N, C-alpha and C positions, 0 to 999 in steps of 0.2 A: 793470785786467786783468780781473780776476773779474767786472767788472760788463759786460763785452763778450759773455759767456755766457748771455744772456739767451733762454729759450724759453718756448712757450706752454704753461705748466703748468697754470694755474688753469682753462682750458677743458679740456684734455686728460685731466689727472687727475681733475676732477670728473665726468668721464662714465664713469669705472671705479668702481663702487662697491667699497669695500675688502671686503666680505663675500663676494665672488665670486672665483673663479679666474681668471686671465688674466693678459694683458701689456698694457702700454699704452707710448706713447713720447711725448716731448717733443722739439720741433725745436730745434736749437742754432743761435745767430745765426751768419751767415756770418763766417768767420774766427774763431770762439769757440774758447777755449782749454780751458774747463772746463764741467762740467754740476753743477747744484746738486740734490741729492737733495731731494725734496719733503717726505720724512718728516722726516729728521734736520737737514735745512738745511745739510749738509755739502757741500763742493765736492770734485770730482774731475776730475783731468786727462783731456783726451781720450785715448782708448786704454786706460783703466781700467776695471776691473769691482769690484764689491763687493757685499756682502749689508748691508743696512741693519738697524735694529733692530727692525723688522716683518717680518724674514726675506724680503724683497723681494730678488730678484737683478737687479742691474743693470749697466748697462756705458753708458760714455760713448764715443760715435763721432764722428767729424769732422762729421756732419749732424745727429745726434740723440742723445737718452739713451732707453734702452730699459730698462723694469722688468717683471719677472713675479714673480708670487706665488711665495714658496719652499715654502709649505706649504697643503696642499688645505683646502677648506672641507668640515667634517665635519658630517654630520647624524645625530644620534643619536635612538634610539626607547627607549621606556620612561622609566624613572627614573635616568636617566644623564645625564652631562655631559661636555664637551670641556674639559680644561685644557691650554691652549697654553704653551710655554715658549719665550719670545722669546729667551732666552738661547743656548738650543741649538737653536733651529728644530725642534723636535719637539714631540708631543702625545701626550696620553693620554686614554683614553674610561674613564670610571671611574663607579660608582654615586654617586648623589647622597648616598645615606645608606649606613651600613655594611650591605650586604644581599648576599644571594647570587644574586641575579638578574643574569644575564650582560648584559653591554652590548654591543648591536649597533649598528654605525656604517656608514654609506656615506659616501664622500667624492666631491667632485667638484673639478676642476680639477687643479692639478699633483700 
């Protein structure tokens, strides 16, 4: 039953780099009943929505599966770095070293 839910994920998901914000979709096979998350390899019933382990917000529809990045791509300046927390789908911009230089950040995407 789950094997009937085959969609074109390799081609479509390869077209969207994981470091850019955006959305992508995979087509569901006709009469498919489930979608497979390409990140976690988990199956989800048509009509369901979920957030995967990389904070992508996904939904499974009768004809397609759509996912969008749940966190923005953050660009930092200076001696700072971005620390993503994929358990809470949040991030912090912090100094690379213990310093007093403020961290400037710009985000793109969601």
